[in-house]
C-alpha positions in Angstrom: 112.8 -50.4 -110.8 110.6 -48.8 -113.8 108.3 -51.7 -115.5 109.0 -52.7 -118.6 105.7 -51.2 -120.8 103.7 -53.4 -122.8 100.8 -53.4 -125.4 98.7 -56.6 -125.9 97.1 -57.3 -129.4 95.5 -60.6 -128.8 92.3 -62.6 -130.3 91.4 -64.6 -127.1 91.7 -67.6 -127.4 92.7 -69.9 -124.2 96.2 -70.1 -124.6 95.8 -65.6 -125.2 93.9 -65.8 -121.7 96.7 -67.1 -119.9 99.2 -64.9 -121.6 97.3 -62.0 -120.3 96.4 -63.5 -116.8 100.2 -63.9 -116.7 101.1 -60.7 -117.3 98.3 -58.9 -115.2 100.2 -61.2 -112.3 103.1 -59.7 -112.8 104.7 -57.4 -109.7 104.4 -53.4 -110.7 108.3 -53.4 -111.2 108.5 -56.1 -114.1 105.0 -55.2 -116.5 102.9 -52.3 -117.0 100.1 -52.7 -119.2 99.0 -50.0 -120.5 96.6 -51.4 -123.8 94.3 -54.3 -124.6 94.2 -54.1 -128.4 91.7 -56.5 -129.4 91.7 -58.5 -132.8 89.6 -61.0 -134.7 91.3 -64.4 -135.0 90.6 -67.4 -132.8 87.0 -66.6 -132.9 84.7 -63.5 -134.1 85.8 -60.2 -132.7 82.4 -59.5 -130.4 83.7 -63.1 -128.7 87.5 -62.3 -128.6 86.1 -59.3 -127.0 83.5 -60.8 -124.6 86.4 -63.1 -123.3 88.5 -59.8 -122.6 85.7 -58.5 -120.5 85.2 -61.7 -118.9 88.5 -62.2 -117.6 88.4 -59.0 -115.9 85.1 -60.2 -114.3 86.7 -63.4 -113.3 89.8 -61.8 -111.4 87.0 -59.4 -109.9 85.2 -62.1 -108.6 88.8 -63.6 -107.5 90.1 -60.2 -105.7 86.6 -60.5 -103.5 87.1 -64.3 -102.7 90.9 -64.3 -101.9 89.9 -61.5 -100.0 87.2 -63.1 -97.8 90.0 -66.6 -97.8 92.6 -64.5 -96.2 94.9 -65.0 -98.8 97.1 -63.3 -101.1 95.6 -61.3 -103.6 98.8 -62.0 -106.2 98.2 -60.0 -109.5 99.8 -56.5 -108.2 100.2 -55.4 -111.4 96.3 -55.7 -112.6 95.8 -54.2 -108.8 98.6 -51.1 -109.9 97.9 -50.0 -112.9 94.8 -49.5 -115.0 95.1 -50.6 -119.2 92.8 -49.7 -121.8 91.0 -51.9 -123.8 90.2 -51.3 -127.7 88.8 -53.0 -130.6 90.1 -53.7 -133.6 88.6 -54.5 -137.2 86.8 -57.7 -137.8 88.6 -58.9 -140.5 92.0 -59.1 -142.2 92.9 -56.4 -144.5 92.2 -57.9 -147.9 89.6 -60.5 -146.7 86.0 -60.2 -145.5 85.5 -63.6 -144.2 86.9 -64.9 -141.0 89.1 -67.7 -140.8 88.2 -68.7 -137.2 90.4 -71.8 -136.5 87.4 -73.2 -134.4 90.2 -75.2 -131.9 89.0 -73.1 -129.1 85.4 -73.8 -129.3 82.7 -71.4 -131.0 83.0 -68.8 -128.1 87.3 -69.2 -128.6 87.2 -70.6 -124.5 84.8 -73.8 -124.6 81.5 -73.2 -123.5 82.8 -71.4 -120.6 80.5 -68.5 -120.8 77.1 -71.3 -120.7 78.5 -73.2 -117.9 79.6 -70.6 -115.9 77.1 -67.9 -116.1 77.7 -66.1 -113.0 81.3 -65.5 -114.3 80.6 -64.3 -117.2 80.0 -60.5 -117.9 76.1 -59.0 -118.4 75.4 -58.2 -121.6 75.8 -54.6 -121.2 78.8 -54.7 -121.0 78.9 -54.1 -125.4 77.8 -50.4 -124.3 81.1 -49.8 -122.7 82.7 -50.1 -126.8 79.9 -48.2 -128.9 77.2 -46.0 -128.4 73.5 -46.7 -128.6 73.4 -49.6 -126.9 71.5 -50.5 -123.6 73.5 -50.0 -120.4 73.1 -51.3 -117.3 72.0 -49.4 -114.1 75.1 -49.3 -112.1 78.7 -49.4 -113.6 80.1 -52.8 -113.3 82.7 -53.5 -110.9 85.4 -55.0 -112.7 86.0 -51.9 -114.2 87.9 -50.4 -111.7 90.3 -52.7 -113.3 89.8 -51.1 -117.3 89.0 -48.3 -119.0 87.1 -49.0 -122.3 87.6 -46.9 -125.3 85.7 -46.5 -128.0 88.8 -45.3 -129.7 90.1 -48.1 -133.1 92.3 -50.2 -131.6 95.6 -48.4 -133.9 94.6 -45.4 -132.9 95.1 -45.9 -129.5 98.4 -47.9 -130.3 99.7 -44.8 -132.2 98.5 -42.2 -129.4 100.5 -44.3 -127.0 103.1 -44.5 -128.6 103.6 -40.6 -129.8 102.9 -40.2 -125.7 104.9 -42.2 -124.4 109.1 -41.8 -124.8 110.0 -43.3 -127.9 112.0 -47.0 -127.3 110.2 -47.4 -123.8 106.7 -49.1 -125.0 107.0 -53.0 -126.3 104.4 -54.7 -128.0 102.8 -58.4 -127.8 100.9 -59.6 -130.6 99.7 -62.4 -130.0 96.9 -62.6 -132.9 96.5 -61.5 -136.6 99.2 -58.7 -137.2 95.5 -56.1 -138.5 95.8 -54.2 -135.9 99.5 -53.2 -136.0 99.7 -53.4 -139.9 96.7 -50.2 -140.0 98.7 -48.8 -136.8 102.1 -49.1 -139.1 100.3 -47.7 -142.4 98.5 -44.6 -140.8 102.0 -43.3 -139.4 104.7 -45.2 -139.7 107.3 -43.3 -138.1 105.3 -43.4 -134.9 104.7 -46.8 -134.8 108.4 -46.7 -135.6 108.9 -45.2 -131.8 107.9 -49.1 -130.4 110.8 -50.6 -128.3 110.0 -53.7 -129.6 107.2 -55.9 -131.5 107.3 -59.3 -130.2 105.4 -61.9 -132.1 103.4 -65.3 -131.7 103.6 -66.4 -135.2 104.8 -68.5 -138.1 106.4 -72.3 -138.8 110.0 -71.3 -140.2 111.4 -75.1 -140.0 108.6 -76.6 -138.5 105.2 -77.7 -140.0 102.3 -75.2 -140.1 99.2 -76.0 -137.6 96.0 -74.6 -139.9 97.9 -75.7 -143.5 101.0 -78.2 -143.4 103.3 -74.5 -144.1 101.3 -71.9 -141.9 100.4 -70.9 -138.7 97.0 -69.2 -138.1 98.1 -65.9 -136.6 99.8 -65.3 -140.4 97.6 -67.4 -142.3 94.7 -65.2 -141.1 95.7 -61.9 -142.3 99.3 -62.8 -143.9 99.0 -59.8 -146.0 99.1 -57.7 -142.6 102.2 -59.8 -141.4 103.9 -59.5 -144.3 103.7 -55.4 -143.7 104.5 -55.5 -140.7 108.0 -57.6 -140.6 108.8 -55.2 -144.6 109.2 -52.5 -141.7 112.6 -54.6 -140.6 114.3 -54.5 -144.1 116.4 -51.3 -144.9 114.0 -51.4 -148.1 110.8 -52.5 -147.1 109.0 -52.0 -150.5 111.8 -55.2 -151.5 109.7 -57.4 -149.3 105.6 -56.0 -149.2 103.2 -57.7 -150.2 102.0 -57.5 -154.2 98.7 -55.3 -154.7 95.5 -57.3 -155.9 93.8 -55.0 -158.3 90.2 -55.8 -157.5 90.5 -55.4 -154.0 91.5 -51.8 -151.5 95.0 -51.7 -149.9 96.8 -49.9 -148.0 99.6 -47.6 -149.6 103.2 -48.2 -149.5 105.2 -46.6 -146.4 107.5 -43.7 -147.4 110.7 -44.2 -148.7 113.7 -43.3 -146.3 111.9 -44.1 -143.2 113.8 -42.7 -140.0 114.7 -46.5 -138.5 114.0 -50.2 -138.7 111.5 -52.1 -136.6 112.6 -54.7 -134.0 110.8 -57.4 -134.4 111.2 -60.7 -132.3 109.6 -63.3 -133.8 108.0 -66.6 -131.7 107.1 -69.3 -133.8 105.6 -72.7 -133.4 109.4 -73.8 -133.7 110.0 -72.4 -130.3 106.2 -72.0 -128.7 104.9 -75.6 -129.6 107.4 -77.7 -126.6 106.7 -75.3 -124.1 103.9 -77.6 -123.3 101.2 -77.8 -120.3 100.9 -81.2 -119.7 97.4 -82.6 -118.8 97.8 -84.2 -115.8 100.6 -81.2 -114.4 97.7 -78.9 -114.7 95.0 -80.8 -113.2 96.6 -81.7 -110.3 97.8 -77.9 -110.1 94.3 -76.8 -110.3 92.5 -79.4 -108.0 93.1 -77.2 -104.7 91.6 -74.2 -106.8 88.4 -76.3 -107.9 87.6 -77.5 -103.9 88.2 -73.8 -102.6 86.0 -72.8 -105.1 88.3 -70.2 -106.6 86.5 -68.7 -109.2 89.3 -68.1 -111.2 90.5 -71.6 -111.0 86.8 -73.1 -112.0 87.1 -70.6 -114.8 90.2 -71.5 -116.2 90.0 -75.2 -115.8 86.6 -75.2 -117.8 88.1 -73.9 -120.7 91.3 -75.5 -120.3 89.7 -79.3 -119.8 87.9 -78.3 -123.2 91.3 -77.7 -124.8 92.7 -81.0 -123.2 89.0 -82.9 -125.2 90.1 -81.2 -128.4 93.8 -82.0 -128.0 93.2 -85.9 -127.0 91.0 -86.1 -129.8 94.2 -85.1 -132.4 96.7 -87.4 -130.7 97.5 -91.0 -130.0 95.9 -93.1 -127.3 98.7 -93.5 -125.8 100.0 -89.7 -125.6 99.3 -87.5 -122.9 97.6 -84.3 -123.9 99.3 -81.1 -123.5 98.6 -77.6 -124.3 101.3 -75.5 -126.0 102.1 -72.4 -124.7 101.9 -70.3 -127.4 100.9 -66.9 -126.7 102.0 -66.7 -123.0 105.4 -67.6 -124.1 106.1 -63.9 -125.3 104.9 -62.8 -122.1 107.4 -64.8 -120.6 110.1 -62.9 -122.8 108.7 -59.9 -121.6 109.2 -61.0 -118.1 112.7 -62.6 -118.0 114.1 -61.3 -121.6 117.6 -60.6 -120.1 118.3 -64.2 -119.3 120.9 -65.6 -121.9 119.2 -68.8 -122.3 117.1 -66.6 -125.0 118.8 -67.4 -127.4 118.3 -66.2 -131.4 118.7 -68.7 -134.8 121.9 -68.3 -136.2 122.7 -65.9 -138.4 120.2 -63.5 -137.0 118.6 -61.0 -138.1 117.4 -63.7 -141.0 115.6 -62.7 -143.8 112.2 -64.1 -143.3 109.7 -62.8 -145.5 105.9 -63.5 -145.3 103.6 -65.6 -148.7 100.6 -63.9 -149.2 99.5 -64.9 -153.0 100.1 -68.6 -152.9 97.0 -71.3 -153.6 98.7 -73.7 -151.3 101.2 -71.5 -149.2 99.2 -68.5 -148.2 100.7 -68.0 -145.0 104.2 -69.3 -145.2 107.3 -68.5 -143.5 109.9 -68.2 -146.3 113.5 -68.1 -145.9 116.6 -68.9 -147.9 118.2 -72.2 -146.9 120.5 -72.4 -149.9 123.6 -71.3 -148.2 124.7 -69.2 -150.6 127.9 -66.8 -150.2 126.4 -62.8 -149.9 128.1 -59.7 -150.7 131.1 -58.7 -148.0 129.4 -54.8 -147.5 132.8 -53.3 -148.4 133.1 -53.8 -151.8 129.8 -55.1 -152.6 125.9 -55.4 -151.4 124.3 -56.8 -153.8 125.1 -60.4 -156.2 124.6 -60.6 -159.6 121.5 -62.0 -160.6 120.0 -61.9 -157.4 116.7 -60.2 -158.5 114.1 -60.9 -155.7 117.1 -59.7 -153.1 117.7 -63.1 -150.6 121.4 -62.3 -150.9 121.1 -58.8 -150.3 122.5 -56.6 -148.0 120.3 -53.3 -149.0 116.7 -55.5 -149.2 115.1 -58.6 -147.2 113.3 -58.4 -144.2 115.3 -58.5 -140.4 114.3 -61.0 -138.2 115.4 -62.1 -135.2 113.8 -65.3 -134.6 113.9 -66.8 -131.1 115.2 -70.5 -130.8 115.4 -71.4 -127.0 114.1 -70.1 -123.7 114.7 -70.7 -120.2 113.6 -73.6 -120.6 110.6 -75.8 -121.9 110.0 -77.8 -118.8 109.9 -75.1 -116.3 107.5 -72.6 -117.8 104.3 -74.3 -117.5 104.9 -74.7 -113.7 106.2 -70.5 -113.4 102.7 -70.1 -114.9 101.1 -71.7 -112.3 102.9 -70.8 -110.0 102.1 -67.0 -111.0 98.6 -67.7 -111.4 97.7 -69.4 -108.3 100.7 -69.1 -106.2 
């Protein structure tokens, strides 16, 4: 069976790392990771990129350790395919200031590079992505697992979508949508060759995690999210963000695009209940640490930091648990044919992104008034509906997922895939 081809757009971040590990631990028949496109987000762009390189560095050590231990290597997709790694911009489309969330520590992985320097790549990794920097005497052995690119990430996304057959490549968007917005703006028809974009982002019927109404990924670049969402609309101009007078901005999309974007949304509503509880994780990772697994030691280091952070935020009698936000999109890529994955009633929904509100920046807005819509035969618009919330020709068309194969089943699935 041919694997599902995916691009992972990411800003690692602990749960981003778990998502990438899950994808690379899949079988060659399940997933082929074509590209990891790195964006800013949880921390600065350089820190995010360092964490991606470190992931492959650790996996290189892990494969050596498993070989020496006589253990099954696992990570078949890692050993079968060789993804590109490319780098995006350092900030949002219309904001020069990084909106880091600090939940994952200053380096994105709660100090893992300082605590375990042998599991961090030498600083010469920077020369892999930028000319004019000092290189090491020898090629790093972890380069057997990925190919670094000096081409901007959004251009690599477009190149892959142009070279691969239409509707065969999916994108898992785990961070701010800046890379995707840049690709869509530069060549919208090529971008629309994507099979599906699975977005971890937003808060639709629950509270936000960075403001009362906004989730971090959307908040960090609300304009990019609004532009990507607009491609799901029969009329993208109807939901595009307003054009600021004093800032450079991307141009509008051409009229009469050939198709609409297929966007699947995984907001906090569905991701938050999928928990990795501290007790369960510690029980599972204990053996890996005792046997000195490089991957086990590395993952335990940043997960322990995450659990300490969460423990400071929840009541003393509540067990800390990490919501597996980003990994859920990878689980969907692996198991999307399972009928337990269910869309919201009335999907696709007209969900729009607020870009200019003082208190509502990054909010996912939908019409909950329950008003009747046109019948689509004698009418497509409703009188007085200036913003097109009831329109059949305007507004976004978002496939929002509300249930999975099991909130309590995912953490065991993930740990089994990573550690056996």
